[in-house]
N, C-alpha and C positions, 0 to 999 in steps of 0.2 A: 342478693333478692332483686335489687334493681336492675342489675345486668341482665338476669335472666328474663325478666318482665320485658325489657327493652328488645332483648334478643327474640322473645316469642312475638312481639309486636311487628319487629322487622320481618320476622319468618312470615306473619299473616299478611303483612302489607305485600311481602314479595309473592305470596300465594294469589292474592287478589289481582295484582299486576299480571302474573302468569295466567290466571284464569281469564283476564280481560284480553290478553294476547291471543290466547287459544280460542276465545269466542270470535275474535276477528278473522283468524285463520281457519277455524273449524269448518265454515261453510264451504271454503275453497277445497280443503283436504278431506272433509269428512271425517274427522278424528273422533274416536269414541273413547271419552275419558271416564274413568271411575272416581268420583269425587265424594269425599266425606267430611263432616263437620263434627266437632266434639264440644260439648257444653263444659267448659273449664270449671265453672262454679259448681255444678252438680258433682263432677268428678271429686273436686276437693271436698265437698260436703259428705259424699256418700262412700269413699274409698275406706275400706276397713283399715288401711294403713294410717288413716288420720287418727282414729281412735285409739290405735296402738301408740302412735307418736304423743298424743295428749297424755295417756296413761305413763308413759316414760317420763315425761316432764313433771307429771304430779308426783310420782315416786322421787324423782330426783330432787324437787325443790321442797317436798312435804316437811322434813326436819327443820331447814332453815325457816319455813314459814311458821311452823310451831314456835321456834325460837323467838321470832318477831312477835307473835301474839303474846307470848309470855312477858316479852320486855314490855310491851303496851299495857299489859295488865299490871306489871310491877309500878310502872310510870303513874298509871292512873291511881293506884293505892296511895303513892307517895303524894299526888296532888291532892287526894282526897284527905290524907293526914294533915297536910299543910293548911288546906280550907278548915278543917275542923279544929286543928290545935294551934294555929299560929297565934292566936290572942293571948294564950296562956304559956307559950314558949318563951325562953329568953331571947334576946335580941341576937346573940352569937348562934344559938341553935336554929332559929328560924332562918338566919342568912345561910347557914351551913346547908339546910333543907332546901332552901331556895335554889342554892348553886347546884346542889345534886340534882334537883328536878330540871334545872336548864341544861346541866351537861348531859343527862340521860335522855332528854328530849332531842338535843342535838345528835348524840350517838344513834338514836332511834332513827331519825330522819335520814342519817347518812345510810345506816344499814338497810333501810328500806329502799333507798335510791339504788345502791349496790344491788340489792335482791332484784329490784325491777329490771336494772340493765342486763344482769346475768340471765334472768328468765326470758328477756327479749331476745337476746342473743342465742341462746338455746332453741328457742321457738322458732327462730328464723332459719336456724340450722335444720332443724327437723321439717321445716316447710319446704326449704330448698332440696332436702333428700326426697320428700314426696313429689315435688314437681319433677324432679328428675326421672323418678320412677314411673310417674304417669307419662311423661314423653317417652321412656323406652317403651312402655306398654302400647303406646299410640303407634310408634314406629313398627314394633313387632307385629300388631295387628294389621297395619297399613301393608306391611311387606307380605305377611302370610295372605291376605285377602286381595292382594294386588291392586290397591288403590293407586291412582295416579297422583292425587292431591288429597290432603287432609289439611283442613284448617282447624286451629285449636283456639287461641285467644283472638280477640278483636272481631268476632263474628257477630253481626248484628241479627241476622236471620238466617236459619237453616231449616229447610223443610224436613219432615220425618224421613223421607227418602234417602237424605244425605246425612242424617245425625246417626253418628256410629258410637255414641256416648254410652249407651247400654251394652254394646258389645266391649268397649274398653273398660268398663266397669266390671263386667263379668270376667275379663281376662284379670284385671287387678285383683278381685277376689279369689280366683283360682292361684294366684301367684302368692297371696298372703299366707304367711305360716306364723301363727301367733307363739 
């Protein structure tokens, strides 16, 4: 993900540099360029592929999440039992229950950390796929509509005349097959 982000930033900087060069040369050669800009945040938020990716993640991790919730509930019940009955338990029983609570707490924390790491890895994979799909859609639209330059990330301002975000979003929606 970091590499793609750096690549997009490098492409955007290259595009800005190219645009600057063209603006210097343009008056002498009267070059007519077609330039477009894409709002990356809007595309990532509104692309139907994002919802599908989130739904896949939810289904993939739903069972593990339920298991973690059940373990949390079991641990809470043990802690409640310990707090309620510790005074009337034998020393050996109380120590055994205390060890059991500590062991289950440690196991739960480890399982939660593994779950978070696995979820983040899969989320990043899905996000990377979405970014690649968006990039392909932008290139496809740019080639079909004969754009000379399309800027994607790193755009500070783009007027409505050059903003092609809606067109790219329309293309993404047409390519989306649930």
